[in-house]
C-alpha positions as CSV (number, residue, x, y, z in Angstrom):
1,M,-72.8,44.8,-73.3
2,T,-70.5,47.1,-71.4
3,D,-73.5,48.1,-69.2
4,N,-74.2,44.5,-68.4
5,R,-70.6,43.8,-67.4
6,S,-70.6,46.9,-65.2
7,V,-73.8,45.8,-63.4
8,Q,-72.3,42.3,-63.0
9,Q,-69.0,43.7,-61.6
10,K,-71.0,45.9,-59.1
11,L,-73.0,42.8,-58.0
12,V,-69.9,40.8,-57.5
13,K,-68.2,43.6,-55.6
14,G,-71.3,44.0,-53.5
15,W,-71.4,40.3,-52.7
16,L,-67.7,40.3,-51.8
17,L,-68.2,43.2,-49.4
18,L,-71.3,41.5,-47.9
19,H,-69.4,38.2,-47.6
20,R,-66.4,39.9,-46.0
21,Y,-68.0,42.4,-43.5
22,V,-71.5,41.2,-42.8
23,S,-72.0,37.9,-41.1
24,P,-75.4,36.1,-41.3
25,A,-76.2,37.1,-37.7
26,L,-75.4,40.7,-38.4
27,L,-77.5,40.6,-41.5
28,A,-80.5,39.3,-39.5
29,V,-80.0,42.0,-36.9
30,I,-79.9,44.8,-39.5
31,G,-83.1,43.3,-41.1
32,V,-85.1,43.1,-37.8
33,L,-83.9,46.6,-36.7
34,L,-85.0,48.2,-39.9
35,I,-88.4,46.5,-40.0
36,T,-89.1,47.0,-36.3
37,G,-87.8,50.5,-36.2
38,F,-90.1,51.5,-39.1
39,A,-93.1,49.8,-37.6
40,L,-92.8,51.0,-34.0
41,F,-91.1,54.3,-34.2
42,T,-92.4,56.0,-37.3
43,P,-96.0,57.3,-37.9
44,P,-98.5,55.7,-37.8
45,Y,-97.1,54.0,-34.7
46,I,-97.9,50.4,-34.1
47,G,-98.6,48.9,-30.7
48,M,-101.3,46.9,-28.9
49,A,-104.6,48.1,-27.5
50,D,-105.4,47.5,-23.8
51,N,-107.8,44.7,-23.2
52,G,-108.4,45.9,-19.6
53,D,-105.3,44.3,-18.1
54,Y,-102.8,47.2,-18.2
55,F,-103.8,48.5,-14.8
56,R,-102.3,45.4,-13.1
57,S,-98.9,46.3,-14.5
58,I,-98.7,50.1,-14.6
59,Y,-100.2,51.4,-11.3
60,S,-97.7,49.7,-9.0
61,A,-94.9,50.8,-11.4
62,G,-95.8,54.4,-11.0
63,L,-97.9,55.1,-14.1
64,Y,-101.5,56.0,-14.6
65,F,-104.0,56.5,-17.4
66,N,-104.0,60.3,-18.2
67,L,-106.4,60.1,-21.2
68,P,-109.9,61.2,-20.1
69,D,-111.7,58.8,-22.4
70,Y,-109.1,56.0,-22.0
71,D,-111.7,53.2,-21.5
72,S,-113.3,54.0,-24.9
73,H,-110.0,52.8,-26.5
74,H,-110.1,49.4,-24.9
75,F,-109.5,46.7,-27.5
76,G,-109.7,49.1,-30.4
77,H,-106.9,51.7,-30.2
78,F,-103.3,51.6,-29.1
79,V,-102.5,54.4,-26.5
80,R,-99.0,55.7,-26.6
81,Q,-98.7,58.1,-23.6
82,Y,-99.4,57.7,-19.9
83,G,-99.0,59.8,-16.8
84,I,-96.2,59.4,-14.2
85,F,-97.2,59.7,-10.5
86,Q,-95.5,62.8,-9.2
87,Y,-96.2,62.2,-5.5
88,F,-97.0,59.3,-3.3
89,N,-98.2,56.2,-5.1
90,E,-100.7,54.4,-2.9
91,N,-101.1,51.5,-5.3
92,G,-99.6,48.2,-4.1
93,S,-98.2,45.6,-6.4
94,M,-101.0,43.5,-7.9
95,V,-98.7,41.2,-9.8
96,I,-95.2,40.0,-8.9
97,S,-93.5,40.1,-12.3
98,S,-90.2,40.7,-14.0
99,Q,-92.1,43.0,-16.3
100,T,-91.9,45.7,-13.7
101,L,-88.1,45.9,-14.1
102,F,-88.5,46.8,-17.8
103,I,-91.2,49.3,-17.1
104,K,-89.1,51.0,-14.5
105,A,-86.0,51.0,-16.8
106,A,-88.2,52.6,-19.6
107,M,-89.5,55.2,-17.2
108,L,-86.0,56.2,-16.2
109,L,-85.0,56.5,-19.8
110,N,-88.2,58.5,-20.5
111,Q,-87.5,60.9,-17.7
112,L,-83.9,61.4,-18.8
113,L,-84.6,62.1,-22.4
114,F,-88.3,63.1,-22.7
115,D,-90.5,64.2,-19.8
116,S,-90.8,63.7,-16.0
117,A,-94.6,63.8,-16.0
118,V,-95.6,62.0,-19.2
119,F,-94.5,58.5,-20.2
120,D,-94.2,57.5,-23.9
121,I,-94.4,53.8,-24.3
122,R,-91.9,53.9,-27.2
123,F,-89.1,54.2,-24.7
124,Q,-90.0,50.7,-23.5
125,G,-90.2,49.7,-27.1
126,I,-86.6,50.9,-27.6
127,I,-85.4,48.7,-24.7
128,F,-87.3,45.7,-26.0
129,T,-86.1,46.2,-29.5
130,L,-82.4,46.4,-28.5
131,L,-82.8,43.2,-26.4
132,Y,-84.7,41.5,-29.2
133,A,-81.9,42.4,-31.7
134,A,-79.3,40.9,-29.4
135,A,-81.4,37.7,-29.0
136,V,-81.8,37.4,-32.8
137,Y,-78.1,37.8,-33.3
138,L,-77.3,35.0,-30.9
139,V,-80.0,32.7,-32.4
140,V,-78.7,33.2,-35.9
141,E,-75.1,32.9,-34.8
142,S,-75.8,29.6,-33.0
143,L,-77.2,28.2,-36.2
144,T,-74.8,29.7,-38.8
145,W,-71.5,29.5,-37.1
146,K,-68.9,27.8,-39.3
147,I,-71.2,27.1,-42.2
148,P,-70.8,28.6,-45.8
149,R,-72.0,32.1,-45.9
150,K,-74.6,31.4,-48.7
151,R,-76.5,29.0,-46.5
152,G,-76.0,31.3,-43.5
153,Y,-77.6,34.2,-45.3
154,I,-80.6,32.1,-46.2
155,I,-81.0,31.2,-42.5
156,A,-80.7,34.9,-41.6
157,L,-83.4,35.9,-44.0
158,L,-85.6,33.1,-42.7
159,A,-85.1,34.5,-39.1
160,V,-86.1,38.0,-40.3
161,F,-89.2,36.6,-42.0
162,M,-90.4,34.6,-39.0
163,F,-89.2,36.6,-35.9
164,G,-89.4,40.1,-37.5
165,D,-93.1,39.7,-38.0
166,T,-95.1,42.6,-36.5
167,G,-97.4,40.1,-34.9
168,Y,-94.5,39.6,-32.4
169,T,-92.9,43.1,-32.3
170,A,-96.2,45.0,-31.9
171,Y,-96.1,43.7,-28.3
172,F,-93.1,45.9,-27.6
173,N,-95.3,48.9,-27.5
174,S,-97.7,47.5,-24.9
175,F,-97.8,46.5,-21.3
176,Y,-98.4,42.8,-22.0
177,G,-95.9,40.3,-20.7
178,E,-95.7,38.6,-24.1
179,S,-92.8,40.9,-25.1
180,I,-90.6,39.4,-22.3
181,V,-91.8,35.8,-23.1
182,F,-90.8,36.2,-26.8
183,I,-87.4,37.8,-26.2
184,M,-86.4,35.6,-23.2
185,M,-87.4,32.4,-25.1
186,L,-85.0,33.4,-27.8
187,F,-82.3,34.1,-25.3
188,V,-82.9,30.7,-23.5
189,F,-82.8,28.9,-26.8
190,A,-79.7,30.7,-28.2
191,S,-77.6,30.5,-25.1
192,W,-78.3,26.7,-24.7
193,L,-77.6,26.0,-28.4
194,L,-74.4,28.0,-28.2
195,I,-73.3,25.9,-25.3
196,Y,-74.0,22.9,-27.4
197,R,-72.0,24.4,-30.3
198,K,-69.2,25.2,-27.9
199,R,-69.3,28.8,-29.1
200,Y,-68.3,31.6,-26.7
201,N,-67.5,31.1,-23.1
202,D,-69.5,28.5,-21.2
203,Y,-69.7,30.5,-18.0
204,V,-71.0,33.6,-19.8
205,L,-73.6,31.6,-21.7
206,L,-74.7,29.9,-18.5
207,A,-75.3,33.3,-17.0
208,V,-77.3,34.4,-20.0
209,F,-79.3,31.2,-19.9
210,I,-80.1,31.4,-16.2
211,I,-81.0,35.1,-16.2
212,S,-83.2,34.8,-19.3
213,S,-84.9,31.7,-17.8
214,L,-85.6,33.6,-14.6
215,L,-87.0,36.6,-16.4
216,L,-89.1,34.3,-18.6
217,T,-90.5,32.3,-15.6
218,T,-91.4,35.4,-13.5
219,S,-92.8,37.4,-16.4
220,K,-96.3,35.9,-16.0
221,Q,-97.8,33.6,-13.4
222,Q,-98.8,31.3,-16.2
223,N,-95.1,30.6,-16.8
224,A,-94.5,29.1,-13.4
225,P,-94.1,25.6,-14.9
226,V,-91.5,26.9,-17.3
227,G,-89.0,27.4,-14.4
228,L,-89.6,23.8,-13.3
229,I,-89.3,22.3,-16.7
230,V,-86.1,24.2,-17.7
231,A,-84.5,23.6,-14.3
232,V,-85.1,19.8,-14.6
233,M,-84.1,19.4,-18.2
234,A,-81.0,21.6,-17.9
235,V,-79.6,19.2,-15.2
236,S,-77.9,17.6,-18.2
237,L,-75.6,20.6,-18.4
238,L,-73.8,19.3,-15.3
239,W,-71.9,16.8,-17.4
240,I,-70.7,19.0,-20.3
241,R,-67.7,20.1,-18.3
242,R,-65.6,18.5,-15.6
243,D,-64.8,21.7,-13.8
244,R,-66.1,21.6,-10.2
245,I,-66.8,25.3,-10.1
246,F,-69.0,25.0,-13.3
247,R,-71.0,22.2,-11.8
248,V,-71.5,24.0,-8.5
249,L,-72.6,27.2,-10.3
250,T,-75.0,25.1,-12.5
251,V,-76.5,23.3,-9.6
252,G,-77.0,26.5,-7.6
253,S,-78.4,28.4,-10.6
254,L,-80.9,25.6,-11.5
255,A,-82.0,25.4,-7.9
256,V,-82.8,29.1,-7.9
257,L,-84.6,28.7,-11.2
258,F,-86.7,25.8,-9.8
259,L,-87.6,27.8,-6.7
260,S,-88.5,30.8,-8.8
261,G,-91.1,28.6,-10.6
262,V,-92.5,27.5,-7.3
263,A,-92.6,31.1,-5.9
264,T,-94.2,32.5,-9.1
265,Y,-97.1,30.0,-8.6
266,A,-97.3,30.6,-4.8
267,L,-97.4,34.4,-5.1
268,I,-100.4,34.5,-7.4
269,S,-102.9,36.9,-5.8
270,K,-106.3,35.7,-4.6
271,E,-108.0,37.9,-7.2
272,F,-106.2,36.2,-10.0
273,V,-106.9,32.8,-8.5
274,N,-110.6,33.5,-8.5
275,I,-110.6,34.9,-12.1
276,N,-108.8,31.9,-13.5
277,Q,-110.7,29.4,-11.3
278,Y,-114.0,30.9,-12.4
279,H,-113.1,30.6,-16.1
280,A,-111.6,27.2,-15.7
281,M,-115.1,25.9,-14.7
282,T,-117.5,28.2,-16.6
283,R,-115.4,28.4,-19.8
284,G,-113.8,25.0,-19.5
285,V,-115.3,22.1,-17.7
286,L,-118.9,23.2,-18.1
287,M,-118.5,24.4,-21.7
288,Q,-117.6,20.8,-22.8
289,S,-120.3,19.1,-20.7
290,P,-123.7,18.2,-22.2
291,N,-125.0,17.8,-18.7
292,P,-123.4,20.6,-16.5
293,E,-125.6,19.7,-13.5
294,E,-124.2,16.2,-13.4
295,T,-120.6,17.5,-13.9
296,L,-120.9,19.9,-11.0
297,K,-122.0,17.0,-8.8
298,T,-118.6,15.2,-9.5
299,F,-116.9,18.3,-7.9
300,G,-119.4,18.4,-5.0
301,I,-120.8,21.7,-6.2
302,N,-124.5,22.5,-6.1
303,E,-126.0,21.8,-9.5
304,Q,-127.8,25.2,-9.5
305,F,-124.5,26.8,-10.4
306,A,-124.9,25.2,-13.9
307,I,-126.5,28.5,-14.8
308,L,-122.9,30.0,-14.9
309,K,-122.0,27.8,-17.9
310,G,-120.3,30.0,-20.5
311,N,-120.1,33.1,-18.2
312,I,-117.1,35.5,-18.2
313,Y,-115.8,37.0,-15.0
314,Y,-115.7,40.5,-16.3
315,E,-119.3,40.7,-17.5
316,R,-121.0,43.8,-16.2
317,Y,-124.3,42.1,-15.4
318,T,-124.0,38.6,-14.0
319,T,-126.4,36.0,-12.6
320,V,-124.3,35.8,-9.4
321,D,-121.8,38.4,-8.1
322,V,-118.4,36.9,-8.9
323,D,-117.0,38.3,-5.7
324,S,-119.9,37.3,-3.5
325,P,-119.4,35.2,-0.3
326,L,-121.9,32.7,-1.8
327,L,-119.5,31.8,-4.6
328,E,-116.5,31.9,-2.3
329,K,-118.1,29.4,0.1
330,H,-120.1,27.1,-2.3
331,F,-118.2,27.4,-5.6
332,Y,-114.6,28.5,-5.5
333,S,-113.7,26.4,-2.4
334,Q,-114.9,23.2,-4.0
335,Y,-112.3,22.8,-6.7
336,G,-108.9,24.0,-7.9
337,F,-106.2,23.2,-10.5
338,V,-105.6,19.6,-9.3
339,P,-109.3,18.6,-9.2
340,I,-109.8,20.0,-12.7
341,L,-106.7,18.2,-13.9
342,K,-108.0,15.0,-12.4
343,Y,-111.4,15.6,-14.1
344,Y,-109.8,15.9,-17.5
345,V,-107.6,12.9,-17.0
346,T,-110.6,10.7,-16.0
347,H,-112.6,12.2,-18.9
348,P,-110.3,12.0,-21.9
349,D,-113.1,12.9,-24.3
350,K,-113.6,16.2,-22.6
351,L,-109.8,16.8,-22.6
352,S,-109.7,16.0,-26.3
353,S,-112.5,18.6,-26.9
354,M,-110.7,21.2,-25.0
355,L,-107.4,20.5,-26.7
356,N,-109.1,20.9,-30.1
357,V,-110.5,24.2,-28.9
358,A,-107.0,25.3,-27.8
359,A,-105.5,24.1,-31.1
360,K,-107.6,26.6,-33.0
361,D,-105.7,29.5,-31.4
362,A,-102.4,27.7,-30.8
363,F,-100.8,29.1,-34.0
364,T,-102.1,32.7,-33.7
365,I,-99.3,35.1,-33.0
366,R,-101.4,38.3,-32.9
367,P,-104.6,38.1,-30.8
368,P,-107.6,39.1,-33.0
369,A,-109.3,41.2,-30.2
370,M,-106.7,44.0,-29.9
371,G,-106.1,46.8,-32.5
372,N,-102.7,48.1,-33.5
373,Y,-103.2,51.8,-34.3
374,E,-103.7,55.0,-32.3
375,A,-107.1,56.7,-32.7
376,S,-105.3,59.7,-34.2
377,A,-104.1,57.5,-37.1
378,G,-107.6,57.5,-38.5
379,K,-107.8,53.7,-38.7
380,A,-110.9,51.7,-37.9
381,F,-111.5,50.6,-34.3
382,G,-109.6,47.4,-33.7
383,E,-107.8,47.4,-37.1
384,H,-104.6,45.3,-37.4
385,T,-101.5,46.3,-39.2
386,S,-100.6,44.3,-42.3
387,F,-97.0,45.7,-42.4
388,F,-94.5,42.8,-42.5
389,S,-97.2,40.3,-41.2
390,A,-96.9,37.7,-43.9
391,Y,-95.6,35.0,-41.6
392,S,-98.2,35.4,-38.9
393,L,-101.0,35.5,-41.5
394,I,-99.7,32.5,-43.4
395,K,-99.2,30.5,-40.2
396,K,-102.7,31.3,-39.0
397,A,-104.3,30.5,-42.3
398,L,-102.5,27.3,-43.2
399,S,-101.8,25.6,-39.8
400,P,-104.2,22.7,-39.2
401,K,-106.4,23.6,-36.2
402,T,-106.3,20.3,-34.4
403,Y,-104.1,19.0,-31.6
404,G,-103.5,16.0,-33.8
405,F,-101.3,18.2,-35.9
406,I,-99.3,19.2,-32.9
407,I,-98.7,15.6,-32.0
408,I,-97.6,14.8,-35.6
409,W,-95.3,17.9,-35.5
410,I,-93.7,16.7,-32.2
411,A,-93.2,13.2,-33.5
412,L,-91.7,14.4,-36.8
413,V,-89.2,16.8,-35.1
414,V,-88.2,14.2,-32.4
415,G,-87.9,11.5,-35.0
416,L,-85.5,13.7,-37.2
417,Y,-83.2,14.5,-34.3
418,M,-83.3,11.1,-32.5
419,P,-80.5,9.4,-34.5
420,S,-78.0,12.1,-33.6
421,F,-79.1,12.0,-30.0
422,I,-78.7,8.3,-29.8
423,E,-75.3,8.6,-31.3
424,A,-74.3,11.2,-28.7
425,V,-75.6,9.1,-25.8
426,K,-73.7,6.0,-27.1
427,S,-70.5,8.0,-27.3
428,R,-71.2,9.5,-23.9
429,N,-70.7,13.0,-25.2
430,F,-73.2,15.0,-23.1
431,R,-72.5,18.2,-24.9
432,L,-73.6,16.7,-28.2
433,A,-76.8,15.4,-26.5
434,Q,-77.8,19.0,-25.5
435,R,-79.5,19.8,-28.9
436,M,-82.2,17.1,-28.4
437,I,-82.7,18.0,-24.8
438,L,-83.1,21.7,-25.7
439,I,-85.7,20.8,-28.4
440,L,-87.7,18.7,-25.8
441,T,-87.5,21.6,-23.3
442,M,-88.9,24.0,-25.9
443,I,-91.7,21.6,-26.8
444,L,-92.5,20.9,-23.1
445,C,-92.6,24.7,-22.3
446,G,-94.9,25.2,-25.3
447,L,-97.2,22.4,-24.2
448,S,-97.3,23.7,-20.7
449,G,-98.7,27.0,-22.1
450,I,-101.6,25.1,-23.7
451,L,-102.3,22.8,-20.7
452,V,-102.1,25.6,-18.1
453,S,-104.4,27.7,-20.2
454,I,-107.2,25.2,-20.6
455,I,-106.9,23.7,-17.2
456,G,-106.4,27.0,-15.4
457,A,-108.7,29.3,-17.3
458,G,-110.7,27.3,-19.9
459,D,-111.1,29.0,-23.3
460,A,-110.9,32.5,-21.9
461,D,-108.6,34.7,-24.1
462,L,-106.9,31.6,-25.4
463,A,-105.2,33.3,-28.4
464,K,-103.1,35.4,-25.9
465,H,-102.7,32.7,-23.2
466,E,-101.2,30.3,-25.8
467,F,-98.5,32.7,-26.9
468,L,-95.8,30.6,-25.2
469,F,-96.7,27.7,-27.4
470,T,-96.6,29.6,-30.6
471,V,-93.2,31.0,-29.8
472,A,-91.9,27.5,-28.9
473,F,-93.4,26.1,-32.1
474,D,-91.7,28.8,-34.2
475,I,-88.3,28.4,-32.5
476,V,-88.2,24.6,-32.9
477,T,-89.5,24.9,-36.5
478,F,-86.9,27.5,-37.3
479,L,-84.1,25.3,-35.8
480,T,-85.3,22.3,-37.9
481,L,-85.5,24.3,-41.1
482,S,-82.1,25.9,-40.4
483,D,-80.4,22.5,-39.8
484,I,-81.9,21.3,-43.1
485,I,-80.5,24.3,-44.9
486,S,-77.1,23.9,-43.3
487,R,-77.1,20.1,-43.6
488,R,-76.7,19.6,-39.9
489,L,-80.0,18.0,-39.2
490,M,-79.0,14.4,-38.5
491,R,-75.4,14.8,-37.4
492,H,-73.3,16.3,-34.7
493,H,-69.8,16.7,-36.1
494,D,-70.4,20.3,-36.8
495,T,-70.0,21.1,-33.1
496,G,-66.8,23.1,-32.3
497,G,-66.0,24.3,-35.7
498,E,-67.3,22.7,-38.9
499,T,-67.6,25.1,-41.7
500,D,-68.4,23.1,-44.8
501,D,-69.2,19.6,-45.8
502,N,-65.6,18.7,-46.4
503,G,-63.7,21.0,-44.1
504,P,-63.2,24.7,-43.2
505,E,-65.0,27.4,-45.0
506,V,-63.5,28.0,-48.4
507,K,-63.8,31.3,-50.3
508,E,-65.1,30.8,-53.8
509,G,-62.4,30.1,-56.3
510,V,-59.7,29.5,-53.6
511,R,-58.6,26.1,-52.3
512,P,-57.1,25.6,-48.9
513,L,-53.3,25.1,-48.7
514,V,-53.8,22.0,-46.5
515,E,-56.6,19.5,-46.9
516,T,-58.4,18.9,-43.7
517,K,-61.0,16.3,-42.6
518,S,-64.2,17.0,-40.9
519,V,-64.0,16.8,-37.1
């Protein structure tokens, strides 16, 4: 009996200490740091194998492959160390991307703390992990501020379960742009929601929002539409404050963001245009056509090119050289993004087929093609880690693989938040209207990831190309579940400081001296 009381007293004491010193946001950060630190920085190290794309990112940054048999590790094994150019680097920039900034920062840290000739990718992993922890903190803080700690802790644990999944964090030990997409999407979401909550300084949050949006937009050419979408939707921020300086800064920042989206698209190199264009036709339009010859005629392309149906640009032995003047003159020059978009719009059955193809991979966080372990770990070629992967595995297994489910999900989320949005519009409170606008922005960004993928590159590497959608889906779903847990789903009066259903946060067993009403 005495032992039971002692255990109970310790539990109560532990709970009181947790309640007093550890906020839900801090609990989430501790959780993701422990899990990610164990996964990425203790043997066997977890990362992502190269699918052949790394050279585009690393050569111009000053790195090279120093492993003699590097090509044999493609797709199967994660490689941790690379060489650093010691003299003149003749490689020009193949990709204009914000990813280079992070690689350069990691190289500087590597040279300061490790080696000047060998680069260990874990230094990049450290930078991404710290940024990721900060993003998780802001996300959880935006959803748990001024609510009872019990509910806040549940939300924090949910955040760890969803966003601490190694399907996401394994990207940190890789040269894929998905790391930046994941982290910056969290920052964009958190900063905007914190503005809605009126938590922290609006000017600081605006800076975080714009910087993260710019890094997100310029991380991958595929994300060019993100800058346009966010810039247009965020115009609503102009009316949350009357300060002239805030509005001027907002207009200027959104203009820069919009132009960054345009520039990201305009600066896509000719090589990438050809690769994507080739796949858009051979792995997209022609794949869904029962009569490829007739389909090619609608584009004004010689029907003999129907032989390319299903081909991949990187195949070693091809029917026609993908870089030949023949294809350049009679194939590539006959179509582009707009003609393909027009084709799908005028052939909704083909678009429907492609959307269903895309939906099969739309909920996959970890691409099945790339392994997670080093060859020295003794794991099978292409093997994936199962460590803290429950969410990604459940999501992939249980999510319906049709675009109809995506439409139902959008309708459900919008329907749940619409009453509070209408209430905000009627009261002309533009700050309160931001939550719904943010949700729509996340959804539109996610959908752009799907549409740009299938229109711009067909079904080629869809699981990786649709990463933007799966992040957007998780963020919006997390927001919805969190608002259900905190009982904030269909109301706005939590903004600016609600802590409980009937007033400020009350410690258990203690009543406030003065009764207060909800704001």
